[in-house]
C-alpha positions as CSV (number, residue, x, y, z in Angstrom):
1,M,3.4,1.3,-19.3
2,L,4.9,-0.7,-22.2
3,T,5.9,-4.2,-21.5
4,E,9.1,-3.8,-23.3
5,N,10.3,-1.3,-20.7
6,V,9.6,-3.7,-17.8
7,G,12.5,-5.8,-16.6
8,A,12.1,-9.5,-15.9
9,R,12.8,-8.9,-12.2
10,I,9.4,-7.4,-11.8
11,L,8.0,-10.9,-11.7
12,N,10.2,-11.7,-8.7
13,I,8.9,-8.5,-7.0
14,I,5.3,-9.4,-7.8
15,T,5.5,-13.0,-6.6
16,E,7.7,-12.6,-3.5
17,S,6.6,-9.2,-2.3
18,L,3.1,-8.4,-3.4
19,Y,1.7,-11.9,-3.0
20,D,3.4,-13.0,0.1
21,K,0.5,-14.9,1.7
22,P,-1.0,-18.1,0.2
23,I,-4.6,-17.0,0.6
24,V,-3.9,-14.2,-2.0
25,V,-4.2,-16.7,-4.9
26,F,-7.9,-17.1,-4.0
27,R,-8.4,-13.4,-3.9
28,E,-6.7,-12.7,-7.2
29,Y,-8.2,-15.5,-9.3
30,V,-11.7,-15.0,-7.9
31,Q,-11.3,-11.3,-8.5
32,N,-10.4,-11.9,-12.1
33,S,-13.4,-14.1,-12.5
34,A,-15.7,-11.5,-10.9
35,D,-14.3,-8.8,-13.2
36,S,-15.0,-11.0,-16.2
37,F,-18.7,-11.2,-15.2
38,S,-18.9,-7.4,-15.5
39,K,-18.3,-7.8,-19.3
40,I,-21.6,-9.7,-19.7
41,D,-24.4,-7.4,-20.4
42,G,-27.7,-9.1,-19.7
43,E,-26.8,-12.2,-21.8
44,A,-26.7,-14.3,-18.6
45,S,-28.4,-13.5,-15.4
46,K,-26.6,-13.1,-12.2
47,E,-27.9,-16.4,-11.0
48,D,-26.3,-18.1,-14.0
49,L,-22.8,-16.9,-13.2
50,S,-20.7,-18.9,-10.8
51,I,-17.1,-19.6,-9.6
52,Q,-16.1,-23.2,-8.8
53,I,-12.9,-23.9,-6.9
54,W,-11.7,-27.3,-6.1
55,Q,-8.6,-29.3,-5.1
56,K,-7.9,-32.7,-6.5
57,A,-4.7,-34.6,-5.6
58,N,-2.1,-31.9,-5.4
59,H,-3.7,-29.5,-8.0
60,L,-5.9,-26.5,-7.4
61,Y,-8.5,-25.3,-9.9
62,F,-10.4,-22.0,-10.4
63,L,-13.2,-22.1,-13.0
64,D,-15.7,-19.4,-14.0
65,N,-18.3,-19.0,-16.7
66,G,-17.5,-15.4,-17.4
67,R,-16.6,-13.7,-20.6
68,G,-13.0,-15.0,-20.7
69,I,-10.5,-13.3,-23.0
70,E,-11.1,-12.5,-26.6
71,Q,-9.6,-15.2,-28.8
72,N,-7.3,-12.9,-30.7
73,R,-6.0,-11.2,-27.6
74,F,-5.3,-14.3,-25.4
75,E,-1.5,-14.6,-26.2
76,S,-0.7,-10.9,-25.7
77,A,-2.8,-10.8,-22.5
78,M,-0.7,-13.7,-21.1
79,I,2.8,-12.4,-21.9
80,K,2.3,-8.8,-21.0
81,I,2.1,-7.0,-17.7
82,A,0.4,-3.7,-16.8
83,S,-1.4,-3.6,-20.1
84,S,-4.8,-4.8,-18.7
85,H,-7.9,-3.7,-20.6
86,K,-9.9,-3.5,-17.4
87,N,-11.6,-0.3,-16.4
88,K,-10.6,0.7,-12.8
89,E,-14.1,2.3,-12.4
90,I,-15.6,-1.1,-13.0
91,N,-12.9,-3.7,-12.2
92,M,-10.8,-3.9,-9.1
93,G,-8.0,-5.9,-10.8
94,Y,-7.2,-3.3,-13.4
95,K,-3.4,-3.5,-13.0
96,G,-3.1,-6.8,-15.0
97,I,-0.8,-8.6,-12.6
98,G,-3.1,-10.8,-10.5
99,R,-2.8,-13.7,-12.8
100,L,0.8,-14.2,-11.8
101,S,0.1,-14.5,-8.1
102,G,0.1,-18.4,-8.2
103,I,3.6,-18.8,-9.6
104,S,5.1,-18.8,-6.1
105,Y,2.8,-21.5,-4.9
106,C,2.9,-24.2,-7.6
107,N,5.3,-25.9,-10.0
108,K,3.2,-25.2,-13.1
109,L,0.6,-22.5,-13.7
110,I,-1.9,-23.2,-16.5
111,F,-4.5,-20.8,-18.0
112,I,-7.3,-22.3,-20.2
113,N,-9.3,-19.8,-22.1
114,I,-12.8,-21.3,-22.8
115,C,-13.7,-19.6,-26.1
116,S,-16.6,-21.9,-26.7
117,Y,-17.6,-24.7,-24.4
118,S,-20.2,-26.2,-26.7
119,K,-17.7,-26.2,-29.7
120,C,-14.7,-27.3,-27.6
121,I,-12.6,-24.3,-28.6
122,F,-10.0,-23.8,-26.0
123,Q,-6.7,-21.9,-25.8
124,K,-3.9,-22.6,-23.3
125,Y,-0.9,-20.8,-21.8
126,V,1.5,-22.5,-19.4
127,I,4.1,-21.0,-17.1
128,D,6.7,-23.5,-16.0
129,G,7.7,-22.7,-12.4
130,D,10.8,-24.9,-12.5
131,K,12.0,-23.2,-15.6
132,Y,11.4,-19.8,-14.0
133,N,13.6,-20.8,-11.0
134,E,16.3,-22.0,-13.4
135,V,16.2,-18.7,-15.4
136,K,16.3,-16.7,-12.1
137,N,19.7,-18.2,-11.3
138,D,21.2,-17.3,-14.7
139,E,23.1,-14.0,-15.1
140,K,21.1,-13.1,-18.2
141,Y,18.0,-12.8,-16.0
142,Y,19.0,-9.3,-14.9
143,E,19.2,-8.1,-18.5
144,M,15.9,-9.7,-19.7
145,G,12.7,-7.8,-20.4
146,F,9.5,-9.1,-19.1
147,S,8.1,-10.3,-22.4
148,E,11.4,-12.1,-23.1
149,L,11.2,-13.8,-19.7
150,M,7.6,-15.0,-20.4
151,N,8.7,-16.4,-23.8
152,E,11.4,-18.4,-21.9
153,I,9.2,-19.8,-19.2
154,G,5.8,-19.8,-20.9
155,S,4.3,-21.7,-23.8
156,Y,1.2,-20.8,-25.8
157,D,-1.3,-23.0,-27.7
158,S,-3.7,-20.9,-29.9
159,E,-6.2,-23.8,-30.2
160,I,-6.0,-27.0,-28.3
161,K,-6.6,-30.2,-30.3
162,G,-6.6,-33.9,-30.0
163,S,-6.2,-35.7,-26.6
164,E,-5.7,-32.4,-24.8
165,I,-9.4,-31.5,-25.5
166,D,-10.4,-34.8,-23.9
167,E,-8.4,-33.9,-20.8
168,I,-10.1,-30.5,-20.5
169,Q,-13.5,-31.9,-21.2
170,N,-12.9,-34.4,-18.3
171,L,-12.2,-31.5,-16.0
172,L,-15.2,-29.5,-17.1
173,S,-17.8,-32.1,-17.6
174,P,-18.7,-32.5,-13.9
175,R,-19.5,-28.8,-14.0
176,Q,-21.1,-28.6,-17.4
177,K,-24.2,-27.1,-15.9
178,M,-22.3,-23.8,-15.6
179,F,-22.2,-23.6,-19.4
180,E,-25.9,-24.3,-20.2
181,K,-26.6,-20.5,-20.6
182,Q,-23.1,-19.2,-20.9
183,D,-20.7,-20.7,-23.5
184,T,-17.5,-19.0,-22.4
185,G,-15.3,-19.0,-19.3
186,F,-11.8,-19.4,-17.9
187,L,-9.9,-22.1,-16.0
188,V,-6.8,-21.6,-13.9
189,I,-4.8,-24.6,-12.8
190,L,-2.1,-24.6,-10.2
191,E,-0.3,-27.9,-10.6
192,D,1.7,-29.4,-7.8
193,I,0.9,-26.8,-5.2
194,K,3.6,-26.0,-2.7
195,P,3.3,-27.3,0.9
196,I,2.6,-23.8,2.3
197,L,-0.5,-23.4,0.1
198,K,-1.7,-26.9,0.9
199,Q,-1.4,-26.2,4.6
200,T,-3.5,-23.1,4.2
201,I,-6.2,-25.1,2.5
202,E,-6.1,-27.8,5.1
203,G,-6.2,-25.2,8.0
204,S,-9.2,-25.3,10.4
205,K,-10.1,-21.6,9.6
206,F,-9.8,-21.9,5.8
207,F,-13.5,-21.7,5.0
208,N,-14.0,-18.9,7.5
209,E,-11.1,-17.0,5.8
210,L,-12.6,-17.5,2.4
211,G,-16.0,-16.3,3.6
212,W,-14.5,-13.0,4.8
213,L,-12.2,-12.6,1.8
214,L,-14.3,-13.4,-1.3
215,P,-17.3,-11.6,-2.8
216,V,-19.9,-14.0,-1.4
217,K,-23.5,-13.7,-0.2
218,F,-24.7,-13.1,3.3
219,K,-26.4,-16.0,5.0
220,D,-30.1,-16.2,4.3
221,E,-30.9,-16.1,8.0
222,L,-29.6,-12.6,8.3
223,F,-32.4,-11.4,6.0
224,Q,-34.9,-12.8,8.6
225,S,-33.4,-10.8,11.4
226,A,-34.4,-7.4,12.7
227,A,-31.4,-6.0,10.9
228,C,-32.4,-7.4,7.5
229,Q,-32.7,-3.9,5.9
230,L,-29.0,-3.3,6.5
231,F,-28.0,-6.4,4.6
232,I,-30.5,-5.6,1.8
233,D,-29.0,-2.1,1.6
234,L,-25.5,-3.7,1.2
235,S,-26.7,-6.0,-1.5
236,E,-28.9,-3.7,-3.7
237,A,-28.4,-0.4,-5.5
238,V,-28.0,2.7,-3.3
239,E,-28.2,6.3,-4.2
240,G,-26.5,7.0,-7.5
241,G,-27.0,3.4,-8.7
242,I,-23.9,2.1,-6.9
243,V,-24.1,-1.5,-5.7
244,P,-21.4,-1.7,-3.0
245,A,-21.5,-5.5,-2.5
246,K,-22.0,-7.6,-5.6
247,A,-22.0,-11.2,-4.5
248,Y,-21.5,-14.4,-6.5
249,D,-22.2,-18.0,-6.2
250,I,-18.8,-19.4,-5.2
251,H,-18.1,-23.0,-4.1
252,F,-14.9,-24.8,-2.9
253,N,-15.0,-28.5,-3.3
254,N,-18.7,-28.2,-3.9
255,I,-19.4,-26.4,-0.6
256,Q,-20.9,-23.0,-0.9
257,I,-18.9,-20.1,0.6
258,E,-20.9,-17.6,2.6
259,R,-20.0,-14.5,4.6
260,P,-19.5,-16.1,8.1
261,I,-22.0,-13.8,10.0
262,G,-24.9,-15.6,11.5
263,S,-27.7,-13.9,13.4
264,G,-26.0,-14.9,16.6
265,A,-23.0,-12.8,15.7
266,L,-25.0,-9.6,15.8
267,R,-25.0,-7.5,19.0
268,D,-27.5,-5.3,20.6
269,Y,-27.4,-2.6,18.0
270,E,-26.8,-2.7,14.2
271,C,-26.1,0.7,12.7
272,K,-25.8,1.8,9.1
273,S,-23.7,4.8,8.3
274,N,-21.9,6.6,5.5
275,F,-18.2,7.7,5.2
276,G,-18.9,10.8,3.3
277,K,-19.3,10.1,-0.4
278,Y,-16.8,7.4,-0.3
279,A,-18.2,4.4,1.5
280,V,-21.2,2.8,3.2
281,S,-20.9,0.6,6.3
282,F,-22.7,-1.1,9.1
283,H,-21.4,-1.9,12.6
284,S,-22.8,-3.9,15.5
285,F,-22.1,-3.3,19.2
286,S,-23.4,-4.0,22.6
287,R,-24.9,-1.4,24.9
288,D,-23.2,-2.4,28.1
289,K,-19.5,-2.7,27.1
290,I,-17.3,-2.8,24.0
291,A,-15.3,-5.9,24.4
292,V,-14.2,-8.9,22.3
293,Q,-16.9,-11.6,22.4
294,R,-15.4,-15.1,22.6
295,G,-16.6,-17.4,19.9
296,N,-17.8,-14.5,17.7
297,D,-15.9,-14.3,14.4
298,F,-17.6,-11.0,13.5
299,V,-15.0,-8.8,15.3
300,G,-12.9,-5.8,14.2
301,I,-13.1,-3.7,11.1
302,K,-13.1,-5.1,7.6
303,I,-12.9,-2.8,4.5
304,Y,-14.1,-4.0,1.1
305,I,-13.8,-3.0,-2.5
306,D,-16.1,-4.8,-4.9
307,N,-17.1,-6.9,-1.9
308,M,-13.5,-8.3,-1.9
309,L,-11.7,-7.8,1.4
310,L,-9.1,-5.1,1.2
311,C,-7.8,-4.9,4.8
312,D,-8.7,-5.2,8.4
313,E,-7.9,-3.4,11.6
314,T,-4.4,-4.9,11.8
315,E,-3.4,-3.0,8.6
316,I,-5.8,0.0,9.1
317,V,-4.8,1.2,12.5
318,P,-1.0,1.2,12.2
319,M,-1.2,2.9,8.8
320,L,-3.5,5.6,10.3
321,Q,-1.0,6.1,13.1
322,R,1.9,6.5,10.6
323,Y,-0.2,9.1,8.8
324,G,-0.7,11.0,12.1
325,L,-4.5,10.6,11.9
326,I,-5.0,9.0,15.3
327,S,-4.0,10.2,18.8
328,H,-3.9,6.9,20.7
329,T,-1.5,4.0,20.4
330,A,-2.1,1.5,17.6
331,N,-2.3,-1.4,20.0
332,E,-5.0,0.3,22.1
333,L,-7.1,1.0,19.1
334,V,-6.7,-2.4,17.5
335,Q,-7.9,-4.0,20.8
336,T,-10.8,-1.5,21.0
337,V,-12.2,-2.0,17.6
338,K,-12.3,-5.7,18.1
339,G,-15.1,-5.1,20.5
340,L,-17.4,-4.4,17.5
341,G,-18.2,-6.0,14.2
342,V,-17.7,-3.5,11.4
343,M,-17.9,-3.8,7.6
344,I,-17.1,-0.9,5.4
345,Y,-17.8,-1.0,1.6
346,I,-16.0,1.5,-0.6
347,T,-18.3,2.8,-3.3
348,D,-16.1,5.4,-4.8
349,K,-13.4,3.6,-6.8
350,V,-12.6,6.6,-9.0
351,N,-11.1,8.7,-6.3
352,I,-10.3,6.0,-3.7
353,S,-7.9,3.3,-4.9
354,S,-5.8,0.6,-3.2
355,N,-2.1,0.5,-3.3
356,A,0.0,-2.1,-5.1
357,R,-0.2,-4.5,-2.3
358,R,-4.0,-4.2,-2.3
359,T,-4.1,-4.1,1.5
360,F,-4.7,-0.5,2.2
361,I,-5.8,2.9,0.7
362,E,-2.8,5.0,-0.1
363,I,-2.9,8.8,0.3
364,A,-2.8,9.8,-3.3
365,D,-5.0,12.9,-3.3
366,D,-7.4,14.9,-1.2
367,D,-10.2,12.4,-1.5
368,S,-8.2,9.5,-0.2
369,L,-6.9,11.7,2.7
370,E,-10.5,12.7,3.6
371,F,-11.7,9.1,3.6
372,L,-8.9,8.1,5.9
373,R,-9.6,11.0,8.1
374,L,-13.3,9.9,8.4
375,L,-12.1,6.4,9.1
376,A,-9.7,7.6,11.9
377,E,-12.5,9.7,13.4
378,F,-14.8,6.7,13.5
379,I,-12.1,4.6,15.3
380,E,-11.5,7.3,17.8
381,T,-15.3,7.4,18.4
382,I,-15.3,3.7,19.2
383,Y,-12.4,4.3,21.6
384,S,-14.3,7.1,23.4
385,A,-17.4,5.0,23.7
386,R,-15.5,2.0,25.1
387,Y,-13.9,4.0,27.9
388,A,-17.0,6.1,28.7
389,L,-18.9,2.8,29.1
390,S,-16.1,1.3,31.2
391,R,-15.9,4.3,33.6
392,F,-19.7,4.3,34.0
393,S,-19.8,0.5,34.5
394,S,-17.0,0.5,37.1
395,A,-18.7,3.3,39.2
396,K,-22.1,1.6,38.9
397,K,-20.6,-1.7,40.1
398,L,-19.5,-0.1,43.3
399,L,-23.1,0.9,44.0
400,E,-24.7,-2.4,42.9
401,E,-22.4,-4.5,45.0
402,E,-23.1,-2.2,48.0
403,K,-19.5,-2.1,49.0
404,D,-19.8,1.4,50.3
405,K,-22.4,3.7,48.8
406,L,-20.5,6.7,50.2
407,E,-17.7,5.9,47.8
408,V,-20.1,6.6,44.9
409,D,-20.9,10.2,44.3
410,R,-24.4,10.0,42.7
411,D,-24.0,13.2,40.8
412,K,-20.7,12.0,39.4
413,L,-22.3,8.7,38.5
414,E,-25.1,10.5,36.7
415,E,-22.4,12.5,34.8
416,L,-20.7,9.3,33.8
417,R,-24.0,7.9,32.6
418,K,-24.6,11.0,30.5
419,N,-21.1,10.8,29.0
420,A,-21.6,7.1,28.2
421,N,-24.9,7.9,26.7
422,D,-23.5,10.6,24.5
423,A,-20.7,8.3,23.4
424,L,-23.1,5.6,22.4
425,R,-25.2,8.1,20.4
426,A,-22.0,9.3,18.6
427,L,-21.1,5.7,17.8
428,A,-24.6,4.6,16.7
429,R,-25.2,8.0,14.9
430,A,-28.7,7.5,16.3
431,E,-30.6,7.9,19.6
432,I,-29.6,5.4,22.3
433,V,-30.5,5.8,25.9
434,I,-28.9,3.9,28.8
435,D,-31.5,2.9,31.4
436,S,-31.9,5.0,34.5
437,L,-29.4,4.1,37.3
438,E,-29.9,1.0,39.3
439,Y,-31.0,2.8,42.4
440,E,-33.8,4.5,40.5
441,D,-36.9,2.4,40.4
442,D,-39.3,4.9,38.9
443,F,-38.6,4.2,35.2
444,D,-41.5,2.9,33.1
445,F,-40.6,-0.7,32.2
446,G,-43.4,-0.9,29.6
447,K,-41.8,1.9,27.6
448,L,-38.5,0.1,27.2
449,N,-37.8,-1.8,24.0
450,E,-37.1,-5.6,24.0
451,I,-33.3,-5.2,24.5
452,E,-33.7,-2.7,27.3
453,Q,-36.3,-4.9,29.0
454,K,-33.9,-7.9,28.9
455,Q,-31.1,-5.7,30.3
456,A,-33.3,-4.4,33.1
457,V,-34.6,-7.9,34.0
458,K,-31.0,-9.3,33.9
459,R,-29.8,-6.6,36.3
460,K,-32.7,-7.1,38.7
461,I,-32.2,-10.9,38.8
462,S,-28.4,-10.4,39.2
463,K,-29.0,-8.0,42.1
464,E,-31.4,-10.4,43.8
465,I,-29.1,-13.4,43.3
466,N,-26.1,-11.5,44.7
467,S,-28.1,-10.6,47.7
468,K,-29.3,-14.1,48.3
469,T,-25.8,-15.5,47.7
470,R,-24.3,-13.3,50.4
471,E,-27.1,-14.3,52.8
472,Y,-26.5,-18.0,52.0
473,L,-22.8,-17.8,52.6
474,S,-23.3,-15.9,55.9
475,Q,-25.6,-18.7,57.2
476,T,-23.8,-21.8,56.0
477,T,-20.8,-23.3,57.7
478,T,-20.1,-26.5,55.6
479,F,-19.8,-26.7,51.9
480,D,-19.6,-29.3,49.2
481,Y,-17.8,-27.8,46.2
482,D,-18.9,-30.3,43.6
483,N,-22.6,-29.8,44.6
484,A,-22.4,-26.2,45.6
485,Y,-24.9,-24.9,43.1
486,E,-27.5,-27.6,43.8
487,D,-27.1,-27.0,47.6
488,F,-27.6,-23.3,47.0
489,K,-30.8,-24.0,45.0
490,I,-32.1,-26.2,47.8
491,W,-31.4,-23.5,50.4
492,L,-33.0,-20.9,48.1
493,L,-36.3,-22.9,47.8
494,S,-36.5,-23.4,51.5
495,N,-36.0,-19.8,52.3
């Protein structure tokens, strides 16, 4: 697409429609930084590359030590749209519009191309947000081309000199270590950020949101867990040489951002699986029930491209419903998938691509349709497992509470157990066996794995405690509510 054929109003569409959430500025500018790293071929190791984000006063800064933009291309790259030189097989942000995402959230947007840190060679391009708002209210705006608009609201400096160099050096010097082995980079400055962006940064869940959104590393503790191989598989090359989850050293206000999954967020089972040739994934779920775990942030489905969050279940499920790929209601399925923790990494960017909003996979060809069909099938499998477990647990509870054993048909209960077992196997895509029913005491405890032993012991203790509690209540006539548990323990020891 030639820039000359693009109207000025495209900027309004981009800033007010495509980038309608403040958090997107972090996604877009970090994504551009990550894409610039892909241009470096062995000249700097992965450990030498980093992204530093910080807020000072009312300004927001994004700095990387990537390749930057070629000195003779900087001006044209700034004033044009949809003319990106990025390769969509390598770079996610190949459309060339992400740099404009900050315009809605600041009064002035500044781009500093660090051509050579050591030689103090810098280029600058500034977009004046106030000037843009002024031009938008002029009738000529509707007749302007995009390049003409950028010439009106933007200013270019091919090589910064004098006092401006001192200003940039003052910004970069606290982070000069980034440039010890890599002499180039890029700095984006959002001056006088808008209140809505400031509120996002000051929000209590901000660091958590960045951890899910950005291409960051898993916590080291996960590699010490029993599921460490899953995280290694998601961090190193898989078949075909594809690395689905490149991670970078990213800090905000000097605090490292990490994927917010601790070992405590993992459930009974962690399962790796493939979505055909399109994606790799892992999911974690409990054997007894599929339900939201309070205090656990690792819930629902998150889909990543280049380790950058594309969408979650709130976008996935309604879209699948509109495509006619799921048979249950969107609300039912959204609540169901929140009972698991699922991460899906798209490895095929040639055939599977995101739409303009970068929040979902559009149906553009047979490959994208097949991937979405596999995704819908997986979600329906979660739904089946949830309700198979629920039906089995409800029937078993009648038996365990000894309300009326005649109400529980043991053959029916065994059938429900088998159904739940089959549903778990389908979800895990591996062998999982629910323990024998509670009334059966002939199972070999020693052959159970650690999780199964804990579950068996838990059920046995619960059964005994329930029995003793009923006995205690039947024998006691006066109660002290505040000390009820202590009184029960005293009674238990004396009986």
